[in-house]
N, CA, C and O atoms as a Tripos MOL2 file, in Angstrom:
@<TRIPOS>MOLECULE
protein
  312   311    78     0     0
PROTEIN
NO_CHARGES

@<TRIPOS>ATOM
      1 N          72.2820    3.8420   -5.1760 N.3       1 UNK1
      2 CA         71.2610    3.3920   -4.2530 C.3       1 UNK1
      3 C          70.5200    2.2080   -4.8760 C.2       1 UNK1
      4 O          70.0890    2.2590   -6.0280 O.2       1 UNK1
      5 N          70.3850    1.1570   -4.0940 N.am      2 UNK2
      6 CA         69.7150   -0.0510   -4.5690 C.3       2 UNK2
      7 C          68.2420   -0.0090   -4.1660 C.2       2 UNK2
      8 O          67.9200    0.2510   -3.0070 O.2       2 UNK2
      9 N          67.3520   -0.2640   -5.1200 N.am      3 UNK3
     10 CA         65.9170   -0.3020   -4.8460 C.3       3 UNK3
     11 C          65.5280   -1.7370   -4.5410 C.2       3 UNK3
     12 O          65.7880   -2.6460   -5.3300 O.2       3 UNK3
     13 N          64.9070   -1.9260   -3.3970 N.am      4 UNK4
     14 CA         64.4910   -3.2580   -2.9990 C.3       4 UNK4
     15 C          63.1580   -3.6020   -3.6310 C.2       4 UNK4
     16 O          62.2850   -2.7490   -3.7880 O.2       4 UNK4
     17 N          63.0180   -4.8570   -3.9880 N.am      5 UNK5
     18 CA         61.7420   -5.3270   -4.5230 C.3       5 UNK5
     19 C          60.7090   -5.3290   -3.4000 C.2       5 UNK5
     20 O          61.0380   -5.6450   -2.2570 O.2       5 UNK5
     21 N          59.4670   -4.9800   -3.7140 N.am      6 UNK6
     22 CA         58.4310   -5.0430   -2.6690 C.3       6 UNK6
     23 C          58.1930   -6.4830   -2.2400 C.2       6 UNK6
     24 O          58.3950   -7.4170   -3.0150 O.2       6 UNK6
     25 N          57.7650   -6.6480   -1.0030 N.am      7 UNK7
     26 CA         57.4600   -7.9820   -0.4990 C.3       7 UNK7
     27 C          56.2220   -8.4820   -1.2240 C.2       7 UNK7
     28 O          55.1920   -7.8080   -1.2200 O.2       7 UNK7
     29 N          56.3040   -9.6530   -1.8460 N.am      8 UNK8
     30 CA         55.1360  -10.1550   -2.5770 C.3       8 UNK8
     31 C          53.9880  -10.4660   -1.6230 C.2       8 UNK8
     32 O          54.1930  -11.0890   -0.5810 O.2       8 UNK8
     33 N          52.7980  -10.0390   -1.9750 N.am      9 UNK9
     34 CA         51.6040  -10.3130   -1.1870 C.3       9 UNK9
     35 C          50.9890  -11.6280   -1.6570 C.2       9 UNK9
     36 O          51.1180  -11.9870   -2.8280 O.2       9 UNK9
     37 N          50.3320  -12.3360   -0.7680 N.am     10 UNK10
     38 CA         49.6650  -13.5670   -1.2040 C.3      10 UNK10
     39 C          48.6620  -13.2670   -2.3120 C.2      10 UNK10
     40 O          48.0170  -12.2190   -2.3070 O.2      10 UNK10
     41 N          48.5360  -14.1730   -3.2420 N.am     11 UNK11
     42 CA         47.6180  -13.9770   -4.3660 C.3      11 UNK11
     43 C          46.1640  -14.1510   -3.9370 C.2      11 UNK11
     44 O          45.2560  -13.7230   -4.6500 O.2      11 UNK11
     45 N          45.9350  -14.7670   -2.7950 N.am     12 UNK12
     46 CA         44.5640  -15.0450   -2.3580 C.3      12 UNK12
     47 C          44.3140  -14.4620   -0.9760 C.2      12 UNK12
     48 O          44.5320  -15.1270    0.0370 O.2      12 UNK12
     49 N          43.8570  -13.2200   -0.9430 N.am     13 UNK13
     50 CA         43.4650  -12.5850    0.3100 C.3      13 UNK13
     51 C          41.9580  -12.3910    0.2490 C.2      13 UNK13
     52 O          41.4590  -11.5680   -0.5180 O.2      13 UNK13
     53 N          41.2450  -13.1490    1.0570 N.am     14 UNK14
     54 CA         39.7870  -13.1050    1.0150 C.3      14 UNK14
     55 C          39.2460  -12.1410    2.0460 C.2      14 UNK14
     56 O          39.8550  -11.9150    3.0920 O.2      14 UNK14
     57 N          38.0920  -11.5750    1.7370 N.am     15 UNK15
     58 CA         37.4090  -10.6710    2.6580 C.3      15 UNK15
     59 C          35.9140  -10.7670    2.3930 C.2      15 UNK15
     60 O          35.4810  -11.3840    1.4200 O.2      15 UNK15
     61 N          35.1400  -10.1550    3.2620 N.am     16 UNK16
     62 CA         33.6940  -10.1070    3.0960 C.3      16 UNK16
     63 C          33.2950   -8.6650    2.8340 C.2      16 UNK16
     64 O          33.7360   -7.7550    3.5360 O.2      16 UNK16
     65 N          32.4660   -8.4610    1.8320 N.am     17 UNK17
     66 CA         31.9780   -7.1260    1.5020 C.3      17 UNK17
     67 C          30.4650   -7.1090    1.6700 C.2      17 UNK17
     68 O          29.7760   -8.0310    1.2340 O.2      17 UNK17
     69 N          29.9580   -6.0750    2.2930 N.am     18 UNK18
     70 CA         28.5030   -5.9390    2.4660 C.3      18 UNK18
     71 C          27.9370   -5.1980    1.2680 C.2      18 UNK18
     72 O          28.3900   -4.1050    0.9280 O.2      18 UNK18
     73 N          26.9450   -5.8020    0.6340 N.am     19 UNK19
     74 CA         26.2440   -5.1710   -0.4820 C.3      19 UNK19
     75 C          24.7580   -5.2110   -0.1580 C.2      19 UNK19
     76 O          24.0930   -6.2250   -0.3680 O.2      19 UNK19
     77 N          24.2510   -4.1130    0.3480 N.am     20 UNK20
     78 CA         22.8550   -4.0880    0.7740 C.3      20 UNK20
     79 C          22.6440   -5.0350    1.9350 C.2      20 UNK20
     80 O          23.3200   -4.9270    2.9580 O.2      20 UNK20
     81 N          21.7080   -5.9660    1.7860 N.am     21 UNK21
     82 CA         21.4210   -6.9460    2.8400 C.3      21 UNK21
     83 C          22.3690   -8.1390    2.7910 C.2      21 UNK21
     84 O          22.3440   -8.9740    3.6960 O.2      21 UNK21
     85 N          23.1840   -8.2400    1.7800 N.am     22 UNK22
     86 CA         23.9710   -9.4420    1.5400 C.3      22 UNK22
     87 C          25.4390   -9.2600    1.8990 C.2      22 UNK22
     88 O          25.9750   -8.1530    1.8650 O.2      22 UNK22
     89 N          26.0780  -10.3850    2.2470 N.am     23 UNK23
     90 CA         27.5210  -10.4470    2.4460 C.3      23 UNK23
     91 C          28.0990  -11.1720    1.2420 C.2      23 UNK23
     92 O          27.5970  -12.2220    0.8410 O.2      23 UNK23
     93 N          29.1440  -10.6150    0.6730 N.am     24 UNK24
     94 CA         29.7300  -11.1630   -0.5420 C.3      24 UNK24
     95 C          31.1950  -11.5040   -0.2820 C.2      24 UNK24
     96 O          31.9980  -10.6020   -0.0400 O.2      24 UNK24
     97 N          31.5640  -12.8010   -0.3270 N.am     25 UNK25
     98 CA         32.9670  -13.1570   -0.1690 C.3      25 UNK25
     99 C          33.7350  -12.8260   -1.4520 C.2      25 UNK25
    100 O          33.2920  -13.1400   -2.5570 O.2      25 UNK25
    101 N          34.8890  -12.1880   -1.2820 N.am     26 UNK26
    102 CA         35.7180  -11.7930   -2.4290 C.3      26 UNK26
    103 C          37.1710  -12.1430   -2.1550 C.2      26 UNK26
    104 O          37.5920  -12.2530   -1.0030 O.2      26 UNK26
    105 N          37.9260  -12.3150   -3.2240 N.am     27 UNK27
    106 CA         39.3530  -12.6210   -3.1090 C.3      27 UNK27
    107 C          40.1350  -11.7200   -4.0510 C.2      27 UNK27
    108 O          39.6270  -11.2870   -5.0860 O.2      27 UNK27
    109 N          41.3750  -11.4460   -3.6760 N.am     28 UNK28
    110 CA         42.2220  -10.6070   -4.5270 C.3      28 UNK28
    111 C          42.5780  -11.2880   -5.8460 C.2      28 UNK28
    112 O          43.0670  -10.6260   -6.7610 O.2      28 UNK28
    113 N          42.3420  -12.6050   -5.9630 N.am     29 UNK29
    114 CA         42.6270  -13.3050   -7.2210 C.3      29 UNK29
    115 C          41.5390  -13.0490   -8.2630 C.2      29 UNK29
    116 O          41.6820  -13.4240   -9.4270 O.2      29 UNK29
    117 N          40.4310  -12.3950   -7.8260 N.am     30 UNK30
    118 CA         39.3340  -12.1200   -8.7380 C.3      30 UNK30
    119 C          38.1060  -12.9700   -8.4730 C.2      30 UNK30
    120 O          37.0410  -12.7180   -9.0380 O.2      30 UNK30
    121 N          38.2430  -13.9780   -7.6160 N.am     31 UNK31
    122 CA         37.1130  -14.8380   -7.2780 C.3      31 UNK31
    123 C          36.0910  -14.0380   -6.4770 C.2      31 UNK31
    124 O          36.4450  -13.2680   -5.5850 O.2      31 UNK31
    125 N          34.8160  -14.2340   -6.8130 N.am     32 UNK32
    126 CA         33.7190  -13.6370   -6.0510 C.3      32 UNK32
    127 C          32.7300  -14.7520   -5.7620 C.2      32 UNK32
    128 O          32.2460  -15.4220   -6.6740 O.2      32 UNK32
    129 N          32.4380  -14.9410   -4.4910 N.am     33 UNK33
    130 CA         31.5130  -15.9940   -4.0930 C.3      33 UNK33
    131 C          30.0680  -15.5580   -4.2660 C.2      33 UNK33
    132 O          29.7750  -14.4820   -4.7870 O.2      33 UNK33
    133 N          29.1870  -16.4170   -3.8170 N.am     34 UNK34
    134 CA         27.7580  -16.1640   -3.8940 C.3      34 UNK34
    135 C          27.3410  -15.2030   -2.7860 C.2      34 UNK34
    136 O          27.8040  -15.3320   -1.6530 O.2      34 UNK34
    137 N          26.4740  -14.2410   -3.0970 N.am     35 UNK35
    138 CA         25.9620  -13.3220   -2.0790 C.3      35 UNK35
    139 C          25.1310  -14.1170   -1.0800 C.2      35 UNK35
    140 O          24.2720  -14.9110   -1.4640 O.2      35 UNK35
    141 N          25.3950  -13.8970    0.1950 N.am     36 UNK36
    142 CA         24.7110  -14.6370    1.2610 C.3      36 UNK36
    143 C          24.0180  -13.6750    2.2170 C.2      36 UNK36
    144 O          24.4760  -12.5490    2.4110 O.2      36 UNK36
    145 N          22.9150  -14.1180    2.8130 N.am     37 UNK37
    146 CA         22.2020  -13.2740    3.7720 C.3      37 UNK37
    147 C          22.9050  -13.2030    5.1170 C.2      37 UNK37
    148 O          22.8180  -12.1850    5.8040 O.2      37 UNK37
    149 N          23.6000  -14.2640    5.5050 N.am     38 UNK38
    150 CA         24.2760  -14.2590    6.8070 C.3      38 UNK38
    151 C          25.7860  -14.2190    6.6310 C.2      38 UNK38
    152 O          26.3440  -14.7830    5.6890 O.2      38 UNK38
    153 N          26.4180  -13.5440    7.5570 N.am     39 UNK39
    154 CA         27.8720  -13.4360    7.5140 C.3      39 UNK39
    155 C          28.5260  -14.7940    7.7290 C.2      39 UNK39
    156 O          29.5690  -15.0830    7.1430 O.2      39 UNK39
    157 N          27.9170  -15.6300    8.5710 N.am     40 UNK40
    158 CA         28.4970  -16.9450    8.8620 C.3      40 UNK40
    159 C          28.6350  -17.7940    7.6000 C.2      40 UNK40
    160 O          29.6620  -18.4410    7.3960 O.2      40 UNK40
    161 N          27.6150  -17.7920    6.7600 N.am     41 UNK41
    162 CA         27.6580  -18.6070    5.5460 C.3      41 UNK41
    163 C          28.6540  -18.0210    4.5480 C.2      41 UNK41
    164 O          29.3900  -18.7640    3.8980 O.2      41 UNK41
    165 N          28.6810  -16.6980    4.4220 N.am     42 UNK42
    166 CA         29.6520  -16.0590    3.5260 C.3      42 UNK42
    167 C          31.0750  -16.3130    4.0170 C.2      42 UNK42
    168 O          31.9880  -16.5230    3.2190 O.2      42 UNK42
    169 N          31.2540  -16.2930    5.3460 N.am     43 UNK43
    170 CA         32.5770  -16.5520    5.9350 C.3      43 UNK43
    171 C          33.0150  -17.9840    5.6330 C.2      43 UNK43
    172 O          34.1860  -18.2210    5.3360 O.2      43 UNK43
    173 N          32.0870  -18.9420    5.7050 N.am     44 UNK44
    174 CA         32.4210  -20.3370    5.3840 C.3      44 UNK44
    175 C          32.8810  -20.4650    3.9350 C.2      44 UNK44
    176 O          33.8640  -21.1470    3.6480 O.2      44 UNK44
    177 N          32.1710  -19.8110    3.0320 N.am     45 UNK45
    178 CA         32.5340  -19.8880    1.6190 C.3      45 UNK45
    179 C          33.9140  -19.2580    1.3730 C.2      45 UNK45
    180 O          34.7190  -19.7980    0.6150 O.2      45 UNK45
    181 N          34.1780  -18.1240    2.0130 N.am     46 UNK46
    182 CA         35.4930  -17.4860    1.8850 C.3      46 UNK46
    183 C          36.5740  -18.3780    2.4750 C.2      46 UNK46
    184 O          37.6580  -18.5110    1.9060 O.2      46 UNK46
    185 N          36.2730  -18.9980    3.6330 N.am     47 UNK47
    186 CA         37.2380  -19.9040    4.2590 C.3      47 UNK47
    187 C          37.5520  -21.0840    3.3530 C.2      47 UNK47
    188 O          38.7090  -21.4840    3.2190 O.2      47 UNK47
    189 N          36.5140  -21.6420    2.7270 N.am     48 UNK48
    190 CA         36.7340  -22.7740    1.8230 C.3      48 UNK48
    191 C          37.6270  -22.3830    0.6510 C.2      48 UNK48
    192 O          38.4990  -23.1540    0.2480 O.2      48 UNK48
    193 N          37.4130  -21.1910    0.1050 N.am     49 UNK49
    194 CA         38.2650  -20.7170   -0.9860 C.3      49 UNK49
    195 C          39.7020  -20.5570   -0.4890 C.2      49 UNK49
    196 O          40.6490  -20.9480   -1.1720 O.2      49 UNK49
    197 N          39.8560  -19.9800    0.7030 N.am     50 UNK50
    198 CA         41.1950  -19.7860    1.2680 C.3      50 UNK50
    199 C          41.8780  -21.1250    1.5160 C.2      50 UNK50
    200 O          43.0670  -21.2780    1.2360 O.2      50 UNK50
    201 N          41.1320  -22.0970    2.0400 N.am     51 UNK51
    202 CA         41.7220  -23.4060    2.3130 C.3      51 UNK51
    203 C          42.1240  -24.1280    1.0380 C.2      51 UNK51
    204 O          43.1040  -24.8730    1.0240 O.2      51 UNK51
    205 N          41.3740  -23.9110   -0.0240 N.am     52 UNK52
    206 CA         41.7080  -24.5310   -1.3040 C.3      52 UNK52
    207 C          43.1050  -24.1210   -1.7550 C.2      52 UNK52
    208 O          43.8290  -24.9130   -2.3580 O.2      52 UNK52
    209 N          43.4760  -22.8740   -1.4590 N.am     53 UNK53
    210 CA         44.7830  -22.3560   -1.8690 C.3      53 UNK53
    211 C          45.7650  -22.2550   -0.7100 C.2      53 UNK53
    212 O          46.8330  -21.6630   -0.8650 O.2      53 UNK53
    213 N          45.4300  -22.8150    0.4410 N.am     54 UNK54
    214 CA         46.2530  -22.6790    1.6460 C.3      54 UNK54
    215 C          47.6700  -23.2040    1.4500 C.2      54 UNK54
    216 O          48.6160  -22.6440    2.0030 O.2      54 UNK54
    217 N          47.8250  -24.2460    0.6900 N.am     55 UNK55
    218 CA         49.1550  -24.8200    0.5070 C.3      55 UNK55
    219 C          50.0740  -23.8730   -0.2350 C.2      55 UNK55
    220 O          51.2950  -23.9810   -0.1210 O.2      55 UNK55
    221 N          49.5100  -22.9480   -0.9910 N.am     56 UNK56
    222 CA         50.3590  -22.0830   -1.7930 C.3      56 UNK56
    223 C          50.6670  -20.7490   -1.1340 C.2      56 UNK56
    224 O          51.8350  -20.3810   -1.0120 O.2      56 UNK56
    225 N          49.6360  -20.0120   -0.7020 N.am     57 UNK57
    226 CA         49.9760  -18.6690   -0.2450 C.3      57 UNK57
    227 C          49.0010  -18.0260    0.7410 C.2      57 UNK57
    228 O          49.0340  -16.8040    0.8900 O.2      57 UNK57
    229 N          48.1530  -18.7650    1.4080 N.am     58 UNK58
    230 CA         47.2730  -18.2000    2.4200 C.3      58 UNK58
    231 C          47.9380  -18.3800    3.7750 C.2      58 UNK58
    232 O          48.4380  -19.4590    4.0930 O.2      58 UNK58
    233 N          47.9410  -17.3300    4.5620 N.am     59 UNK59
    234 CA         48.5620  -17.4280    5.8800 C.3      59 UNK59
    235 C          47.6030  -18.1150    6.8550 C.2      59 UNK59
    236 O          46.3840  -18.0230    6.7160 O.2      59 UNK59
    237 N          48.1670  -18.7890    7.8240 N.am     60 UNK60
    238 CA         47.3560  -19.4560    8.8430 C.3      60 UNK60
    239 C          46.5460  -18.4380    9.6270 C.2      60 UNK60
    240 O          45.4180  -18.7270   10.0260 O.2      60 UNK60
    241 N          47.0980  -17.2500    9.8540 N.am     61 UNK61
    242 CA         46.3610  -16.2120   10.5790 C.3      61 UNK61
    243 C          45.1060  -15.8020    9.8230 C.2      61 UNK61
    244 O          44.0580  -15.5950   10.4340 O.2      61 UNK61
    245 N          45.1980  -15.6820    8.5170 N.am     62 UNK62
    246 CA         44.0370  -15.2810    7.7290 C.3      62 UNK62
    247 C          42.9600  -16.3650    7.7910 C.2      62 UNK62
    248 O          41.7770  -16.0460    7.9040 O.2      62 UNK62
    249 N          43.3450  -17.6190    7.7200 N.am     63 UNK63
    250 CA         42.3740  -18.7050    7.8080 C.3      63 UNK63
    251 C          41.7400  -18.7220    9.1970 C.2      63 UNK63
    252 O          40.5370  -18.9500    9.3250 O.2      63 UNK63
    253 N          42.5380  -18.4840   10.2340 N.am     64 UNK64
    254 CA         42.0260  -18.4610   11.6000 C.3      64 UNK64
    255 C          40.9420  -17.3910   11.7590 C.2      64 UNK64
    256 O          39.9360  -17.6200   12.4320 O.2      64 UNK64
    257 N          41.1440  -16.2330   11.1450 N.am     65 UNK65
    258 CA         40.1580  -15.1540   11.2090 C.3      65 UNK65
    259 C          38.8770  -15.5650   10.5040 C.2      65 UNK65
    260 O          37.7830  -15.2770   10.9900 O.2      65 UNK65
    261 N          38.9980  -16.2280    9.3750 N.am     66 UNK66
    262 CA         37.8160  -16.6510    8.6280 C.3      66 UNK66
    263 C          37.0400  -17.7470    9.3530 C.2      66 UNK66
    264 O          35.8160  -17.8180    9.2390 O.2      66 UNK66
    265 N          37.7360  -18.5950   10.0940 N.am     67 UNK67
    266 CA         37.0840  -19.6930   10.7870 C.3      67 UNK67
    267 C          36.3270  -19.1930   12.0060 C.2      67 UNK67
    268 O          35.2740  -19.7310   12.3450 O.2      67 UNK67
    269 N          36.8540  -18.1680   12.6680 N.am     68 UNK68
    270 CA         36.1840  -17.6600   13.8660 C.3      68 UNK68
    271 C          34.8990  -16.9330   13.4750 C.2      68 UNK68
    272 O          34.8880  -16.1130   12.5570 O.2      68 UNK68
    273 N          33.8500  -17.2390   14.1680 N.am     69 UNK69
    274 CA         32.5530  -16.6370   13.8650 C.3      69 UNK69
    275 C          32.4240  -15.2420   14.4430 C.2      69 UNK69
    276 O          33.2410  -14.8080   15.2560 O.2      69 UNK69
    277 N          31.4060  -14.5620   14.0180 N.am     70 UNK70
    278 CA         31.0780  -13.2430   14.5450 C.3      70 UNK70
    279 C          30.2720  -13.4380   15.8190 C.2      70 UNK70
    280 O          29.2030  -14.0470   15.7710 O.2      70 UNK70
    281 N          30.7540  -12.9340   16.9790 N.am     71 UNK71
    282 CA         30.0260  -13.1520   18.2190 C.3      71 UNK71
    283 C          28.6330  -12.4980   18.2300 C.2      71 UNK71
    284 O          27.7740  -12.8920   19.0190 O.2      71 UNK71
    285 N          28.4130  -11.5250   17.3780 N.am     72 UNK72
    286 CA         27.1090  -10.8590   17.3320 C.3      72 UNK72
    287 C          26.0880  -11.6530   16.5310 C.2      72 UNK72
    288 O          24.8900  -11.3770   16.5990 O.2      72 UNK72
    289 N          26.5550  -12.6350   15.7770 N.am     73 UNK73
    290 CA         25.6520  -13.4010   14.9240 C.3      73 UNK73
    291 C          25.2600  -14.6960   15.6100 C.2      73 UNK73
    292 O          26.1220  -15.3710   16.1740 O.2      73 UNK73
    293 N          23.9650  -15.0700   15.5790 N.am     74 UNK74
    294 CA         23.5490  -16.3190   16.2410 C.3      74 UNK74
    295 C          24.1610  -17.5320   15.5730 C.2      74 UNK74
    296 O          24.4520  -17.5270   14.3770 O.2      74 UNK74
    297 N          24.3490  -18.5660   16.3660 N.am     75 UNK75
    298 CA         24.8900  -19.8210   15.8590 C.3      75 UNK75
    299 C          23.8530  -20.4700   14.9390 C.2      75 UNK75
    300 O          22.7020  -20.6310   15.3440 O.2      75 UNK75
    301 N          24.2370  -20.8540   13.6870 N.am     76 UNK76
    302 CA         23.2570  -21.4380   12.7710 C.3      76 UNK76
    303 C          22.6570  -22.7420   13.2830 C.2      76 UNK76
    304 O          21.5830  -23.1360   12.8280 O.2      76 UNK76
    305 N          23.3180  -23.4210   14.2140 N.am     77 UNK77
    306 CA         22.8050  -24.6760   14.7550 C.3      77 UNK77
    307 C          21.7400  -24.4840   15.8110 C.2      77 UNK77
    308 O          21.0940  -25.4500   16.2160 O.2      77 UNK77
    309 N          21.5430  -23.2610   16.2630 N.am     78 UNK78
    310 CA         20.5550  -23.0030   17.3190 C.3      78 UNK78
    311 C          19.1800  -22.8230   16.7640 C.2      78 UNK78
    312 O          18.2340  -22.5980   17.5190 O.2      78 UNK78
@<TRIPOS>BOND
     1     1     2 1
     2     2     3 1
     3     3     4 2
     4     3     5 am
     5     5     6 1
     6     6     7 1
     7     7     8 2
     8     7     9 am
     9     9    10 1
    10    10    11 1
    11    11    12 2
    12    11    13 am
    13    13    14 1
    14    14    15 1
    15    15    16 2
    16    15    17 am
    17    17    18 1
    18    18    19 1
    19    19    20 2
    20    19    21 am
    21    21    22 1
    22    22    23 1
    23    23    24 2
    24    23    25 am
    25    25    26 1
    26    26    27 1
    27    27    28 2
    28    27    29 am
    29    29    30 1
    30    30    31 1
    31    31    32 2
    32    31    33 am
    33    33    34 1
    34    34    35 1
    35    35    36 2
    36    35    37 am
    37    37    38 1
    38    38    39 1
    39    39    40 2
    40    39    41 am
    41    41    42 1
    42    42    43 1
    43    43    44 2
    44    43    45 am
    45    45    46 1
    46    46    47 1
    47    47    48 2
    48    47    49 am
    49    49    50 1
    50    50    51 1
    51    51    52 2
    52    51    53 am
    53    53    54 1
    54    54    55 1
    55    55    56 2
    56    55    57 am
    57    57    58 1
    58    58    59 1
    59    59    60 2
    60    59    61 am
    61    61    62 1
    62    62    63 1
    63    63    64 2
    64    63    65 am
    65    65    66 1
    66    66    67 1
    67    67    68 2
    68    67    69 am
    69    69    70 1
    70    70    71 1
    71    71    72 2
    72    71    73 am
    73    73    74 1
    74    74    75 1
    75    75    76 2
    76    75    77 am
    77    77    78 1
    78    78    79 1
    79    79    80 2
    80    79    81 am
    81    81    82 1
    82    82    83 1
    83    83    84 2
    84    83    85 am
    85    85    86 1
    86    86    87 1
    87    87    88 2
    88    87    89 am
    89    89    90 1
    90    90    91 1
    91    91    92 2
    92    91    93 am
    93    93    94 1
    94    94    95 1
    95    95    96 2
    96    95    97 am
    97    97    98 1
    98    98    99 1
    99    99   100 2
   100    99   101 am
   101   101   102 1
   102   102   103 1
   103   103   104 2
   104   103   105 am
   105   105   106 1
   106   106   107 1
   107   107   108 2
   108   107   109 am
   109   109   110 1
   110   110   111 1
   111   111   112 2
   112   111   113 am
   113   113   114 1
   114   114   115 1
   115   115   116 2
   116   115   117 am
   117   117   118 1
   118   118   119 1
   119   119   120 2
   120   119   121 am
   121   121   122 1
   122   122   123 1
   123   123   124 2
   124   123   125 am
   125   125   126 1
   126   126   127 1
   127   127   128 2
   128   127   129 am
   129   129   130 1
   130   130   131 1
   131   131   132 2
   132   131   133 am
   133   133   134 1
   134   134   135 1
   135   135   136 2
   136   135   137 am
   137   137   138 1
   138   138   139 1
   139   139   140 2
   140   139   141 am
   141   141   142 1
   142   142   143 1
   143   143   144 2
   144   143   145 am
   145   145   146 1
   146   146   147 1
   147   147   148 2
   148   147   149 am
   149   149   150 1
   150   150   151 1
   151   151   152 2
   152   151   153 am
   153   153   154 1
   154   154   155 1
   155   155   156 2
   156   155   157 am
   157   157   158 1
   158   158   159 1
   159   159   160 2
   160   159   161 am
   161   161   162 1
   162   162   163 1
   163   163   164 2
   164   163   165 am
   165   165   166 1
   166   166   167 1
   167   167   168 2
   168   167   169 am
   169   169   170 1
   170   170   171 1
   171   171   172 2
   172   171   173 am
   173   173   174 1
   174   174   175 1
   175   175   176 2
   176   175   177 am
   177   177   178 1
   178   178   179 1
   179   179   180 2
   180   179   181 am
   181   181   182 1
   182   182   183 1
   183   183   184 2
   184   183   185 am
   185   185   186 1
   186   186   187 1
   187   187   188 2
   188   187   189 am
   189   189   190 1
   190   190   191 1
   191   191   192 2
   192   191   193 am
   193   193   194 1
   194   194   195 1
   195   195   196 2
   196   195   197 am
   197   197   198 1
   198   198   199 1
   199   199   200 2
   200   199   201 am
   201   201   202 1
   202   202   203 1
   203   203   204 2
   204   203   205 am
   205   205   206 1
   206   206   207 1
   207   207   208 2
   208   207   209 am
   209   209   210 1
   210   210   211 1
   211   211   212 2
   212   211   213 am
   213   213   214 1
   214   214   215 1
   215   215   216 2
   216   215   217 am
   217   217   218 1
   218   218   219 1
   219   219   220 2
   220   219   221 am
   221   221   222 1
   222   222   223 1
   223   223   224 2
   224   223   225 am
   225   225   226 1
   226   226   227 1
   227   227   228 2
   228   227   229 am
   229   229   230 1
   230   230   231 1
   231   231   232 2
   232   231   233 am
   233   233   234 1
   234   234   235 1
   235   235   236 2
   236   235   237 am
   237   237   238 1
   238   238   239 1
   239   239   240 2
   240   239   241 am
   241   241   242 1
   242   242   243 1
   243   243   244 2
   244   243   245 am
   245   245   246 1
   246   246   247 1
   247   247   248 2
   248   247   249 am
   249   249   250 1
   250   250   251 1
   251   251   252 2
   252   251   253 am
   253   253   254 1
   254   254   255 1
   255   255   256 2
   256   255   257 am
   257   257   258 1
   258   258   259 1
   259   259   260 2
   260   259   261 am
   261   261   262 1
   262   262   263 1
   263   263   264 2
   264   263   265 am
   265   265   266 1
   266   266   267 1
   267   267   268 2
   268   267   269 am
   269   269   270 1
   270   270   271 1
   271   271   272 2
   272   271   273 am
   273   273   274 1
   274   274   275 1
   275   275   276 2
   276   275   277 am
   277   277   278 1
   278   278   279 1
   279   279   280 2
   280   279   281 am
   281   281   282 1
   282   282   283 1
   283   283   284 2
   284   283   285 am
   285   285   286 1
   286   286   287 1
   287   287   288 2
   288   287   289 am
   289   289   290 1
   290   290   291 1
   291   291   292 2
   292   291   293 am
   293   293   294 1
   294   294   295 1
   295   295   296 2
   296   295   297 am
   297   297   298 1
   298   298   299 1
   299   299   300 2
   300   299   301 am
   301   301   302 1
   302   302   303 1
   303   303   304 2
   304   303   305 am
   305   305   306 1
   306   306   307 1
   307   307   308 2
   308   307   309 am
   309   309   310 1
   310   310   311 1
   311   311   312 2
@<TRIPOS>SUBSTRUCTURE
     1 UNK1         2 RESIDUE 1 A UNK
     2 UNK2         6 RESIDUE 1 A UNK
     3 UNK3        10 RESIDUE 1 A UNK
     4 UNK4        14 RESIDUE 1 A UNK
     5 UNK5        18 RESIDUE 1 A UNK
     6 UNK6        22 RESIDUE 1 A UNK
     7 UNK7        26 RESIDUE 1 A UNK
     8 UNK8        30 RESIDUE 1 A UNK
     9 UNK9        34 RESIDUE 1 A UNK
    10 UNK10       38 RESIDUE 1 A UNK
    11 UNK11       42 RESIDUE 1 A UNK
    12 UNK12       46 RESIDUE 1 A UNK
    13 UNK13       50 RESIDUE 1 A UNK
    14 UNK14       54 RESIDUE 1 A UNK
    15 UNK15       58 RESIDUE 1 A UNK
    16 UNK16       62 RESIDUE 1 A UNK
    17 UNK17       66 RESIDUE 1 A UNK
    18 UNK18       70 RESIDUE 1 A UNK
    19 UNK19       74 RESIDUE 1 A UNK
    20 UNK20       78 RESIDUE 1 A UNK
    21 UNK21       82 RESIDUE 1 A UNK
    22 UNK22       86 RESIDUE 1 A UNK
    23 UNK23       90 RESIDUE 1 A UNK
    24 UNK24       94 RESIDUE 1 A UNK
    25 UNK25       98 RESIDUE 1 A UNK
    26 UNK26      102 RESIDUE 1 A UNK
    27 UNK27      106 RESIDUE 1 A UNK
    28 UNK28      110 RESIDUE 1 A UNK
    29 UNK29      114 RESIDUE 1 A UNK
    30 UNK30      118 RESIDUE 1 A UNK
    31 UNK31      122 RESIDUE 1 A UNK
    32 UNK32      126 RESIDUE 1 A UNK
    33 UNK33      130 RESIDUE 1 A UNK
    34 UNK34      134 RESIDUE 1 A UNK
    35 UNK35      138 RESIDUE 1 A UNK
    36 UNK36      142 RESIDUE 1 A UNK
    37 UNK37      146 RESIDUE 1 A UNK
    38 UNK38      150 RESIDUE 1 A UNK
    39 UNK39      154 RESIDUE 1 A UNK
    40 UNK40      158 RESIDUE 1 A UNK
    41 UNK41      162 RESIDUE 1 A UNK
    42 UNK42      166 RESIDUE 1 A UNK
    43 UNK43      170 RESIDUE 1 A UNK
    44 UNK44      174 RESIDUE 1 A UNK
    45 UNK45      178 RESIDUE 1 A UNK
    46 UNK46      182 RESIDUE 1 A UNK
    47 UNK47      186 RESIDUE 1 A UNK
    48 UNK48      190 RESIDUE 1 A UNK
    49 UNK49      194 RESIDUE 1 A UNK
    50 UNK50      198 RESIDUE 1 A UNK
    51 UNK51      202 RESIDUE 1 A UNK
    52 UNK52      206 RESIDUE 1 A UNK
    53 UNK53      210 RESIDUE 1 A UNK
    54 UNK54      214 RESIDUE 1 A UNK
    55 UNK55      218 RESIDUE 1 A UNK
    56 UNK56      222 RESIDUE 1 A UNK
    57 UNK57      226 RESIDUE 1 A UNK
    58 UNK58      230 RESIDUE 1 A UNK
    59 UNK59      234 RESIDUE 1 A UNK
    60 UNK60      238 RESIDUE 1 A UNK
    61 UNK61      242 RESIDUE 1 A UNK
    62 UNK62      246 RESIDUE 1 A UNK
    63 UNK63      250 RESIDUE 1 A UNK
    64 UNK64      254 RESIDUE 1 A UNK
    65 UNK65      258 RESIDUE 1 A UNK
    66 UNK66      262 RESIDUE 1 A UNK
    67 UNK67      266 RESIDUE 1 A UNK
    68 UNK68      270 RESIDUE 1 A UNK
    69 UNK69      274 RESIDUE 1 A UNK
    70 UNK70      278 RESIDUE 1 A UNK
    71 UNK71      282 RESIDUE 1 A UNK
    72 UNK72      286 RESIDUE 1 A UNK
    73 UNK73      290 RESIDUE 1 A UNK
    74 UNK74      294 RESIDUE 1 A UNK
    75 UNK75      298 RESIDUE 1 A UNK
    76 UNK76      302 RESIDUE 1 A UNK
    77 UNK77      306 RESIDUE 1 A UNK
    78 UNK78      310 RESIDUE 1 A UNK
């Protein structure tokens, strides 16, 4: 029986973690962004990190999710 190698996961999968009042952007590569009060700003920082490595291993779907805002959060331009 032949054992197949697992499918390699991208080295940079970013997410947002809530720590108390703050949103903290994190990546599977070990990068941790600055704690932010609003999800929109934390999402921008995570998106920027993802875009920095987009040429290597970030999927377009993951970047699309990071770019889309949270409909429950007010627009920072308002």
